[in-house]
ZADREN-416529 format. One record per residue: x, y, z of N, C-alpha, C, O in turn; residue number from 1; residue in three letters. Coordinates in nm, 3 decimals, always signed. Example, Ala and Ser with C-alpha at 12.3 -4.5 7.8 and 13.67 -1.06 7.14 Angstrom:
<pt n_u="+1.319" n_v="-0.569" n_w="+0.780" ca_u="+1.230" ca_v="-0.450" ca_w="+0.780" c_u="+1.320" c_v="-0.330" c_w="+0.780" o_u="+1.424" o_v="-0.332" o_w="+0.846" num="1" residu="ALA"/>
<pt n_u="+1.285" n_v="-0.225" n_w="+0.708" ca_u="+1.367" ca_v="-0.106" ca_w="+0.714" c_u="+1.290" c_v="+0.003" c_w="+0.787" o_u="+1.341" o_v="+0.114" o_w="+0.804" num="2" residu="SER"/>
REM end
This chain:
<pt n_u="-2.903" n_v="-5.322" n_w="-1.496" ca_u="-2.798" ca_v="-5.288" ca_w="-1.589" c_u="-2.854" c_v="-5.290" c_w="-1.730" o_u="-2.934" o_v="-5.378" o_w="-1.763" num="1" residu="UNK"/>
<pt n_u="-2.814" n_v="-5.197" n_w="-1.812" ca_u="-2.857" ca_v="-5.192" ca_w="-1.950" c_u="-2.744" c_v="-5.244" c_w="-2.036" o_u="-2.629" o_v="-5.200" o_w="-2.023" num="2" residu="UNK"/>
<pt n_u="-2.777" n_v="-5.337" n_w="-2.124" ca_u="-2.677" ca_v="-5.396" ca_w="-2.211" c_u="-2.685" c_v="-5.329" c_w="-2.347" o_u="-2.792" o_v="-5.321" o_w="-2.407" num="3" residu="UNK"/>
<pt n_u="-2.574" n_v="-5.280" n_w="-2.393" ca_u="-2.576" ca_v="-5.213" ca_w="-2.522" c_u="-2.441" c_v="-5.220" c_w="-2.589" o_u="-2.351" o_v="-5.293" o_w="-2.547" num="4" residu="UNK"/>
<pt n_u="-2.428" n_v="-5.143" n_w="-2.694" ca_u="-2.304" ca_v="-5.142" ca_w="-2.771" c_u="-2.187" c_v="-5.092" c_w="-2.688" o_u="-2.072" o_v="-5.121" o_w="-2.721" num="5" residu="UNK"/>
<pt n_u="-2.214" n_v="-5.016" n_w="-2.582" ca_u="-2.107" ca_v="-4.960" ca_w="-2.501" c_u="-2.046" c_v="-5.058" c_w="-2.402" o_u="-1.947" o_v="-5.026" o_w="-2.337" num="6" residu="UNK"/>
<pt n_u="-2.103" n_v="-5.177" n_w="-2.389" ca_u="-2.051" ca_v="-5.275" ca_w="-2.294" c_u="-1.927" c_v="-5.338" c_w="-2.354" o_u="-1.933" o_v="-5.405" o_w="-2.457" num="7" residu="UNK"/>
<pt n_u="-1.812" n_v="-5.317" n_w="-2.287" ca_u="-1.687" ca_v="-5.370" ca_w="-2.340" c_u="-1.618" c_v="-5.463" c_w="-2.241" o_u="-1.506" o_v="-5.508" o_w="-2.267" num="8" residu="UNK"/>
<pt n_u="-1.681" n_v="-5.492" n_w="-2.130" ca_u="-1.622" ca_v="-5.581" ca_w="-2.030" c_u="-1.621" c_v="-5.723" c_w="-2.085" o_u="-1.725" o_v="-5.778" o_w="-2.121" num="9" residu="UNK"/>
<pt n_u="-1.503" n_v="-5.782" n_w="-2.091" ca_u="-1.490" ca_v="-5.917" ca_w="-2.144" c_u="-1.478" c_v="-6.022" c_w="-2.034" o_u="-1.436" o_v="-6.135" o_w="-2.060" num="10" residu="UNK"/>
<pt n_u="-1.513" n_v="-5.986" n_w="-1.911" ca_u="-1.506" ca_v="-6.082" ca_w="-1.801" c_u="-1.608" c_v="-6.193" c_w="-1.825" o_u="-1.716" o_v="-6.168" o_w="-1.878" num="11" residu="UNK"/>
<pt n_u="-1.573" n_v="-6.315" n_w="-1.786" ca_u="-1.668" ca_v="-6.426" ca_w="-1.802" c_u="-1.798" c_v="-6.399" c_w="-1.725" o_u="-1.796" o_v="-6.340" o_w="-1.617" num="12" residu="UNK"/>
<pt n_u="-1.909" n_v="-6.443" n_w="-1.781" ca_u="-2.040" ca_v="-6.423" ca_w="-1.719" c_u="-2.082" c_v="-6.551" c_w="-1.647" o_u="-2.058" o_v="-6.662" o_w="-1.694" num="13" residu="UNK"/>
<pt n_u="-2.143" n_v="-6.532" n_w="-1.532" ca_u="-2.198" ca_v="-6.647" ca_w="-1.459" c_u="-2.325" c_v="-6.693" c_w="-1.529" o_u="-2.380" o_v="-6.622" o_w="-1.613" num="14" residu="UNK"/>
<pt n_u="-2.371" n_v="-6.812" n_w="-1.495" ca_u="-2.496" ca_v="-6.862" ca_w="-1.552" c_u="-2.612" c_v="-6.769" c_w="-1.520" o_u="-2.700" o_v="-6.748" o_w="-1.603" num="15" residu="UNK"/>
<pt n_u="-2.611" n_v="-6.712" n_w="-1.400" ca_u="-2.717" ca_v="-6.619" ca_w="-1.361" c_u="-2.713" c_v="-6.493" c_w="-1.447" o_u="-2.817" o_v="-6.444" o_w="-1.490" num="16" residu="UNK"/>
<pt n_u="-2.593" n_v="-6.442" n_w="-1.471" ca_u="-2.580" ca_v="-6.322" ca_w="-1.556" c_u="-2.624" c_v="-6.350" c_w="-1.699" o_u="-2.687" o_v="-6.266" o_w="-1.763" num="17" residu="UNK"/>
<pt n_u="-2.592" n_v="-6.468" n_w="-1.747" ca_u="-2.634" ca_v="-6.506" ca_w="-1.882" c_u="-2.786" c_v="-6.515" c_w="-1.889" o_u="-2.848" o_v="-6.467" o_w="-1.983" num="18" residu="UNK"/>
<pt n_u="-2.845" n_v="-6.578" n_w="-1.788" ca_u="-2.991" ca_v="-6.588" ca_w="-1.784" c_u="-3.055" c_v="-6.450" c_w="-1.777" o_u="-3.156" o_v="-6.424" o_w="-1.843" num="19" residu="UNK"/>
<pt n_u="-2.996" n_v="-6.361" n_w="-1.698" ca_u="-3.047" ca_v="-6.224" ca_w="-1.689" c_u="-3.046" c_v="-6.156" c_w="-1.825" o_u="-3.141" o_v="-6.086" o_w="-1.861" num="20" residu="UNK"/>
<pt n_u="-2.940" n_v="-6.176" n_w="-1.901" ca_u="-2.930" ca_v="-6.113" ca_w="-2.033" c_u="-3.030" c_v="-6.174" c_w="-2.131" o_u="-3.087" o_v="-6.104" o_w="-2.215" num="21" residu="UNK"/>
<pt n_u="-3.051" n_v="-6.305" n_w="-2.120" ca_u="-3.150" ca_v="-6.366" ca_w="-2.207" c_u="-3.291" c_v="-6.320" c_w="-2.172" o_u="-3.375" o_v="-6.301" o_w="-2.261" num="22" residu="UNK"/>
<pt n_u="-3.318" n_v="-6.300" n_w="-2.043" ca_u="-3.448" ca_v="-6.245" ca_w="-2.002" c_u="-3.464" c_v="-6.103" c_w="-2.057" o_u="-3.573" o_v="-6.065" o_w="-2.102" num="23" residu="UNK"/>
<pt n_u="-3.358" n_v="-6.025" n_w="-2.052" ca_u="-3.363" ca_v="-5.889" ca_w="-2.106" c_u="-3.392" c_v="-5.892" c_w="-2.256" o_u="-3.465" o_v="-5.808" o_w="-2.307" num="24" residu="UNK"/>
<pt n_u="-3.333" n_v="-5.987" n_w="-2.325" ca_u="-3.359" ca_v="-6.001" ca_w="-2.469" c_u="-3.505" c_v="-6.037" c_w="-2.494" o_u="-3.567" o_v="-5.987" o_w="-2.587" num="25" residu="UNK"/>
<pt n_u="-3.560" n_v="-6.125" n_w="-2.410" ca_u="-3.702" ca_v="-6.160" ca_w="-2.422" c_u="-3.790" c_v="-6.037" c_w="-2.402" o_u="-3.885" o_v="-6.015" o_w="-2.476" num="26" residu="UNK"/>
<pt n_u="-3.757" n_v="-5.958" n_w="-2.300" ca_u="-3.834" ca_v="-5.836" ca_w="-2.274" c_u="-3.821" c_v="-5.738" c_w="-2.390" o_u="-3.918" o_v="-5.672" o_w="-2.428" num="27" residu="UNK"/>
<pt n_u="-3.701" n_v="-5.728" n_w="-2.447" ca_u="-3.680" ca_v="-5.637" ca_w="-2.559" c_u="-3.763" c_v="-5.677" c_w="-2.681" o_u="-3.809" o_v="-5.591" o_w="-2.756" num="28" residu="UNK"/>
<pt n_u="-3.781" n_v="-5.807" n_w="-2.702" ca_u="-3.862" ca_v="-5.853" ca_w="-2.813" c_u="-4.011" c_v="-5.826" c_w="-2.790" o_u="-4.088" o_v="-5.807" o_w="-2.884" num="29" residu="UNK"/>
<pt n_u="-4.050" n_v="-5.824" n_w="-2.663" ca_u="-4.190" ca_v="-5.798" ca_w="-2.630" c_u="-4.282" c_v="-5.908" c_w="-2.678" o_u="-4.237" o_v="-6.020" o_w="-2.706" num="30" residu="UNK"/>
<pt n_u="-4.410" n_v="-5.876" n_w="-2.687" ca_u="-4.508" ca_v="-5.977" ca_w="-2.728" c_u="-4.588" c_v="-5.933" c_w="-2.851" o_u="-4.676" o_v="-6.005" o_w="-2.896" num="31" residu="UNK"/>
<pt n_u="-4.556" n_v="-5.817" n_w="-2.905" ca_u="-4.628" ca_v="-5.767" ca_w="-3.022" c_u="-4.593" c_v="-5.852" c_w="-3.144" o_u="-4.480" o_v="-5.897" o_w="-3.160" num="32" residu="UNK"/>
<pt n_u="-4.692" n_v="-5.873" n_w="-3.230" ca_u="-4.664" ca_v="-5.947" ca_w="-3.353" c_u="-4.591" c_v="-5.858" c_w="-3.453" o_u="-4.592" o_v="-5.735" o_w="-3.441" num="33" residu="UNK"/>
<pt n_u="-4.530" n_v="-5.921" n_w="-3.551" ca_u="-4.467" ca_v="-5.846" ca_w="-3.659" c_u="-4.573" c_v="-5.799" c_w="-3.758" o_u="-4.679" o_v="-5.860" o_w="-3.770" num="34" residu="UNK"/>
<pt n_u="-4.544" n_v="-5.691" n_w="-3.829" ca_u="-4.637" ca_v="-5.640" ca_w="-3.930" c_u="-4.647" c_v="-5.731" c_w="-4.052" o_u="-4.750" o_v="-5.735" o_w="-4.119" num="35" residu="UNK"/>
<pt n_u="-4.539" n_v="-5.803" n_w="-4.079" ca_u="-4.537" ca_v="-5.891" ca_w="-4.196" c_u="-4.522" c_v="-6.035" c_w="-4.152" o_u="-4.483" o_v="-6.062" o_w="-4.038" num="36" residu="UNK"/>
<pt n_u="-4.552" n_v="-6.127" n_w="-4.240" ca_u="-4.536" ca_v="-6.269" ca_w="-4.208" c_u="-4.389" c_v="-6.300" c_w="-4.178" o_u="-4.361" o_v="-6.368" o_w="-4.079" num="37" residu="UNK"/>
<pt n_u="-4.294" n_v="-6.254" n_w="-4.261" ca_u="-4.153" ca_v="-6.283" ca_w="-4.229" c_u="-4.110" c_v="-6.223" c_w="-4.095" o_u="-4.039" o_v="-6.287" o_w="-4.017" num="38" residu="UNK"/>
<pt n_u="-4.155" n_v="-6.100" n_w="-4.068" ca_u="-4.120" ca_v="-6.037" ca_w="-3.940" c_u="-4.180" c_v="-6.112" c_w="-3.822" o_u="-4.113" o_v="-6.132" o_w="-3.721" num="39" residu="UNK"/>
<pt n_u="-4.305" n_v="-6.152" n_w="-3.835" ca_u="-4.369" ca_v="-6.226" ca_w="-3.727" c_u="-4.303" c_v="-6.362" c_w="-3.707" o_u="-4.287" o_v="-6.408" o_w="-3.594" num="40" residu="UNK"/>
<pt n_u="-4.265" n_v="-6.426" n_w="-3.817" ca_u="-4.196" ca_v="-6.556" ca_w="-3.809" c_u="-4.062" c_v="-6.540" c_w="-3.736" o_u="-4.026" o_v="-6.623" o_w="-3.653" num="41" residu="UNK"/>
<pt n_u="-3.990" n_v="-6.434" n_w="-3.767" ca_u="-3.860" ca_v="-6.409" ca_w="-3.702" c_u="-3.879" c_v="-6.385" c_w="-3.553" o_u="-3.804" o_v="-6.438" o_w="-3.471" num="42" residu="UNK"/>
<pt n_u="-3.979" n_v="-6.304" n_w="-3.517" ca_u="-4.005" ca_v="-6.278" ca_w="-3.375" c_u="-4.042" c_v="-6.405" c_w="-3.301" o_u="-3.991" o_v="-6.430" o_w="-3.192" num="43" residu="UNK"/>
<pt n_u="-4.131" n_v="-6.484" n_w="-3.360" ca_u="-4.174" ca_v="-6.609" ca_w="-3.296" c_u="-4.056" c_v="-6.704" c_w="-3.276" o_u="-4.041" o_v="-6.765" o_w="-3.171" num="44" residu="UNK"/>
<pt n_u="-3.973" n_v="-6.715" n_w="-3.380" ca_u="-3.856" ca_v="-6.804" ca_w="-3.371" c_u="-3.759" c_v="-6.756" c_w="-3.264" o_u="-3.705" o_v="-6.836" o_w="-3.189" num="45" residu="UNK"/>
<pt n_u="-3.737" n_v="-6.624" n_w="-3.258" ca_u="-3.644" ca_v="-6.570" ca_w="-3.158" c_u="-3.697" c_v="-6.594" c_w="-3.016" o_u="-3.621" o_v="-6.632" o_w="-2.927" num="46" residu="UNK"/>
<pt n_u="-3.827" n_v="-6.572" n_w="-2.996" ca_u="-3.885" ca_v="-6.595" ca_w="-2.863" c_u="-3.872" c_v="-6.742" c_w="-2.823" o_u="-3.835" o_v="-6.773" o_w="-2.710" num="47" residu="UNK"/>
<pt n_u="-3.905" n_v="-6.830" n_w="-2.917" ca_u="-3.894" ca_v="-6.974" ca_w="-2.888" c_u="-3.750" c_v="-7.015" c_w="-2.860" o_u="-3.724" o_v="-7.093" o_w="-2.768" num="48" residu="UNK"/>
<pt n_u="-3.657" n_v="-6.963" n_w="-2.940" ca_u="-3.516" ca_v="-6.997" ca_w="-2.922" c_u="-3.466" c_v="-6.951" c_w="-2.785" o_u="-3.394" o_v="-7.025" o_w="-2.718" num="49" residu="UNK"/>
<pt n_u="-3.503" n_v="-6.831" n_w="-2.743" ca_u="-3.460" ca_v="-6.782" ca_w="-2.612" c_u="-3.516" c_v="-6.868" c_w="-2.500" o_u="-3.445" o_v="-6.897" o_w="-2.403" num="50" residu="UNK"/>
<pt n_u="-3.642" n_v="-6.910" n_w="-2.512" ca_u="-3.701" ca_v="-6.997" ca_w="-2.410" c_u="-3.624" c_v="-7.128" c_w="-2.400" o_u="-3.593" o_v="-7.175" o_w="-2.290" num="51" residu="UNK"/>
<pt n_u="-3.593" n_v="-7.188" n_w="-2.515" ca_u="-3.521" ca_v="-7.314" ca_w="-2.516" c_u="-3.379" c_v="-7.299" c_w="-2.465" o_u="-3.329" o_v="-7.385" o_w="-2.392" num="52" residu="UNK"/>
<pt n_u="-3.313" n_v="-7.189" n_w="-2.502" ca_u="-3.177" ca_v="-7.165" ca_w="-2.453" c_u="-3.175" c_v="-7.148" c_w="-2.302" o_u="-3.086" o_v="-7.200" o_w="-2.234" num="53" residu="UNK"/>
<pt n_u="-3.273" n_v="-7.075" n_w="-2.248" ca_u="-3.280" ca_v="-7.056" ca_w="-2.103" c_u="-3.305" c_v="-7.188" c_w="-2.032" o_u="-3.245" o_v="-7.216" o_w="-1.929" num="54" residu="UNK"/>
<pt n_u="-3.395" n_v="-7.270" n_w="-2.088" ca_u="-3.423" ca_v="-7.400" ca_w="-2.029" c_u="-3.298" c_v="-7.488" c_w="-2.032" o_u="-3.267" o_v="-7.556" o_w="-1.934" num="55" residu="UNK"/>
<pt n_u="-3.227" n_v="-7.487" n_w="-2.144" ca_u="-3.104" ca_v="-7.565" ca_w="-2.155" c_u="-2.998" c_v="-7.520" c_w="-2.056" o_u="-2.929" o_v="-7.602" o_w="-1.995" num="56" residu="UNK"/>
<pt n_u="-2.983" n_v="-7.389" n_w="-2.041" ca_u="-2.887" ca_v="-7.335" ca_w="-1.945" c_u="-2.922" c_v="-7.377" c_w="-1.803" o_u="-2.836" o_v="-7.418" o_w="-1.726" num="57" residu="UNK"/>
<pt n_u="-3.051" n_v="-7.366" n_w="-1.769" ca_u="-3.095" ca_v="-7.402" ca_w="-1.635" c_u="-3.070" c_v="-7.551" c_w="-1.608" o_u="-3.021" o_v="-7.588" o_w="-1.501" num="58" residu="UNK"/>
<pt n_u="-3.102" n_v="-7.635" n_w="-1.704" ca_u="-3.082" ca_v="-7.779" ca_w="-1.688" c_u="-2.934" c_v="-7.812" c_w="-1.674" o_u="-2.895" o_v="-7.890" o_w="-1.586" num="59" residu="UNK"/>
<pt n_u="-2.851" n_v="-7.754" n_w="-1.760" ca_u="-2.707" ca_v="-7.780" ca_w="-1.753" c_u="-2.648" c_v="-7.731" c_w="-1.621" o_u="-2.563" o_v="-7.797" o_w="-1.562" num="60" residu="UNK"/>
<pt n_u="-2.693" n_v="-7.615" n_w="-1.575" ca_u="-2.644" ca_v="-7.561" ca_w="-1.447" c_u="-2.681" c_v="-7.651" c_w="-1.331" o_u="-2.599" o_v="-7.676" o_w="-1.242" num="61" residu="UNK"/>
<pt n_u="-2.805" n_v="-7.699" n_w="-1.332" ca_u="-2.850" ca_v="-7.788" ca_w="-1.225" c_u="-2.772" c_v="-7.919" c_w="-1.227" o_u="-2.735" o_v="-7.972" o_w="-1.122" num="62" residu="UNK"/>
<pt n_u="-2.747" n_v="-7.972" n_w="-1.347" ca_u="-2.670" ca_v="-8.097" ca_w="-1.357" c_u="-2.528" c_v="-8.077" c_w="-1.307" o_u="-2.473" o_v="-8.165" o_w="-1.241" num="63" residu="UNK"/>
<pt n_u="-2.469" n_v="-7.963" n_w="-1.338" ca_u="-2.332" ca_v="-7.935" ca_w="-1.292" c_u="-2.330" c_v="-7.923" c_w="-1.140" o_u="-2.237" o_v="-7.971" o_w="-1.075" num="64" residu="UNK"/>
<pt n_u="-2.431" n_v="-7.858" n_w="-1.083" ca_u="-2.439" ca_v="-7.845" ca_w="-0.937" c_u="-2.455" c_v="-7.982" c_w="-0.872" o_u="-2.394" o_v="-8.010" o_w="-0.769" num="65" residu="UNK"/>
<pt n_u="-2.536" n_v="-8.067" n_w="-0.933" ca_u="-2.560" ca_v="-8.200" ca_w="-0.878" c_u="-2.431" c_v="-8.282" c_w="-0.877" o_u="-2.408" o_v="-8.361" o_w="-0.785" num="66" residu="UNK"/>
<pt n_u="-2.348" n_v="-8.264" n_w="-0.980" ca_u="-2.221" ca_v="-8.337" ca_w="-0.985" c_u="-2.127" c_v="-8.289" c_w="-0.875" o_u="-2.050" o_v="-8.368" o_w="-0.820" num="67" residu="UNK"/>
<pt n_u="-2.135" n_v="-8.159" n_w="-0.842" ca_u="-2.050" ca_v="-8.105" ca_w="-0.734" c_u="-2.098" c_v="-8.157" c_w="-0.599" o_u="-2.017" o_v="-8.189" o_w="-0.512" num="68" residu="UNK"/>
<pt n_u="-2.230" n_v="-8.166" n_w="-0.581" ca_u="-2.289" ca_v="-8.206" ca_w="-0.453" c_u="-2.397" c_v="-8.310" c_w="-0.478" o_u="-2.515" o_v="-8.275" o_w="-0.486" num="69" residu="UNK"/>
<pt n_u="-2.358" n_v="-8.439" n_w="-0.489" ca_u="-2.455" ca_v="-8.542" ca_w="-0.521" c_u="-2.562" c_v="-8.563" c_w="-0.413" o_u="-2.662" o_v="-8.631" o_w="-0.437" num="70" residu="UNK"/>
<pt n_u="-2.542" n_v="-8.506" n_w="-0.295" ca_u="-2.641" ca_v="-8.520" ca_w="-0.188" c_u="-2.762" c_v="-8.430" c_w="-0.209" o_u="-2.864" o_v="-8.448" o_w="-0.142" num="71" residu="UNK"/>
<pt n_u="-2.753" n_v="-8.334" n_w="-0.300" ca_u="-2.865" ca_v="-8.244" ca_w="-0.326" c_u="-2.979" c_v="-8.323" c_w="-0.386" o_u="-2.957" o_v="-8.413" o_w="-0.467" num="72" residu="UNK"/>
<pt n_u="-3.102" n_v="-8.289" n_w="-0.346" ca_u="-3.216" ca_v="-8.360" ca_w="-0.404" c_u="-3.234" c_v="-8.323" c_w="-0.551" o_u="-3.203" o_v="-8.212" o_w="-0.593" num="73" residu="UNK"/>
<pt n_u="-3.285" n_v="-8.420" n_w="-0.627" ca_u="-3.313" ca_v="-8.394" ca_w="-0.768" c_u="-3.462" c_v="-8.374" c_w="-0.784" o_u="-3.542" o_v="-8.439" o_w="-0.718" num="74" residu="UNK"/>
<pt n_u="-3.497" n_v="-8.285" n_w="-0.872" ca_u="-3.636" ca_v="-8.257" ca_w="-0.899" c_u="-3.666" c_v="-8.293" c_w="-1.043" o_u="-3.593" o_v="-8.255" o_w="-1.134" num="75" residu="UNK"/>
<pt n_u="-3.773" n_v="-8.367" n_w="-1.065" ca_u="-3.807" ca_v="-8.407" ca_w="-1.202" c_u="-3.850" c_v="-8.289" c_w="-1.287" o_u="-3.881" o_v="-8.306" o_w="-1.404" num="76" residu="UNK"/>
REM end
């Protein structure tokens, strides 16, 4: 699915759908550096922020699942 200005569906997104969109944002940013120091700084910050947001989402999702089913094994 391509996410763009034409997306008007306001249905709630699952954690998986949110992660998919954040991955798409990471791919859209690519790995090329910016031409200027400010541009490169913005790209680096955005890439780092997306990584941290995805990690936080994954951790929160796993914690929520564990609360639903405490018998599930925990992984460090």
